[in-house]
MARMIDO-843249 format. One record per residue (C-alpha): x negated, y, z. Coordinates in steps of 0.02 Angstrom, whole numbers, plus 32768, in hexadecimal, padded with zeros to 4 digits. Example, Ala and Ser with C-alpha at 12.3 -4.5 7.8 and 13.67 -1.06 7.14 Angstrom:
<pts>
7D997F1F8186;7D547FCB8165;
</pts>
This chain:
<pts>
832F7FE3806D;829E80268000;82297F9E7FAD;818A7FA97F3A;81417F1E7ED0;808D7F0B7EA3;801D7E887E58;7FE47E067ED8;7F277E417EA5;7F4B7EEC7EE5;7FA97EA97F84;7F157E3B7FB2;7EA17EC87F8E;7EF37F3B800A;7EFF7EA3808A;7E457E898076;7E1A7F4380A9;7E997F408141;7EFA7EAD816C;7F717F1681D4;7F9B7F8A8139;80527F4B8125;80757F4481D9;81017FC681C5;815E7F5D8143;82017F108168;81C77E6F80FF;81527E328079;81927DB97FF2;811A7D747F6F;815A7D227ECD;80E47CE57E4A;80687D6B7E31;80D67E027E7D;80E27E307F2D;81797E917F6A;816A7F098006;81FF7F358059;82237FBF80D0;82C27FD5813A;82C3808E813D;825A81328109;8206813181B5;81C680898194;818780C280E1;813B815B813C;80E080F381BA;80A0808F8124;8064812880BD;800E81658158;7FAD80BB8161;7F7F80C080B0;7F3F816D80BC;7EDA8141815C;7E9280AF80FA;7E5881168072;7E08818C80E3;7DBB810B814B;7D82808880D3;7D8080EA8038;7D15818E805C;7C5F81A0804B;7C0A820180D7;7C0A829D8067;7CD3828D8068;7CD5824C7FBA;7D4381BF7F7B;7CE081187F5F;7D1480977EE8;7D79804D7F71;7DCC80F07F93;7DF581097EDA;7E4280587ED8;7EA9807D7F63;7EEB811A7F22;7F0F80CF7E73;7F74803F7EC6;7FD080B87F37;7FF381367EA1;802280AA7E27;809480417E9A;80C380A47F2F;80EC814E7EE2;812181397E2C;818B808C7E41;81EA80987EE0;829180417EF2;832280507F56;839E7FB87F91;84477FEE7FC1;
</pts>
């Protein structure tokens, strides 16, 4: 199983953008100020990555195809928590 941890504030921001953002996760566990997003396999993770990319394009791009503040924040969250800090559970 793959999992990622991110601060509650970042999770809540993503949910505020699209409440179905994590529909492709296995489960979500919140403890204190951290949310752990679990994926059962690479396919679930790939579906989530497609949803994140779609949200960035749909909610985070200007009519001129430039990143807005929302788009930059989505990108920063993705880069910080879903690319650099991925984990595997055996």
